[in-house]
C-alpha positions in Angstrom: 13.4 -1.7 -17.9 15.5 -4.2 -16.1 17.0 -3.7 -12.7 19.4 -5.7 -10.6 18.5 -6.1 -7.0 21.5 -5.3 -4.8 21.5 -9.0 -3.6 21.8 -10.2 -7.1 18.5 -10.9 -8.7 17.4 -9.5 -12.1 13.9 -7.9 -12.3 11.9 -6.0 -14.8 9.9 -3.0 -14.2 6.4 -3.6 -15.3 4.7 -0.5 -14.4 4.0 2.2 -12.0 0.6 1.9 -10.4 -1.6 3.8 -7.8 -2.4 2.0 -4.4 -6.0 2.4 -3.8 -6.0 3.0 -0.2 -3.8 5.9 0.0 -3.2 6.9 -3.6 0.6 6.5 -2.9 2.8 5.3 -6.0 3.9 1.6 -6.2 6.3 0.0 -8.4 5.1 -3.6 -10.1 7.9 -5.7 -11.0 8.7 -9.3 -12.6 11.5 -11.5 -11.2 13.4 -13.7 -13.5 11.3 -16.8 -12.7 8.2 -14.7 -13.7 6.7 -14.1 -10.2 5.3 -10.5 -9.6 6.1 -8.2 -6.7 5.5 -4.8 -5.9 6.9 -2.1 -3.4 6.2 1.6 -2.9 7.8 3.6 -5.4 10.1 5.4 -2.4 11.2 2.0 -1.2 12.0 0.6 -4.7 14.4 3.7 -5.8 15.8 4.4 -2.2 19.7 4.1 -1.3 20.4 1.4 1.4 23.5 1.0 3.5 25.0 -2.4 3.0 28.1 -3.2 4.9 28.7 0.4 5.5 28.4 1.1 1.9 25.4 3.2 0.2 24.1 1.6 -2.6 20.6 1.5 -4.8 18.3 -1.1 -3.6 17.7 -1.7 -7.5 20.2 -0.5 -9.9 19.0 0.0 -13.5 20.7 -2.0 -16.3 19.3 -0.4 -19.6 
């Protein structure tokens, strides 16, 4: 599934994984340049405030 970051970048969700240290869920995702990133699931899907407007950090495209 593809997502657009609120700053404009395009990313592909690779998988949901489990952090070994605390068993929390993390999202593994790939940037358009091929680099691999991860964030806690809660952070990846959270609603943030940008210039006084609430937006999704990552908006699904598919």
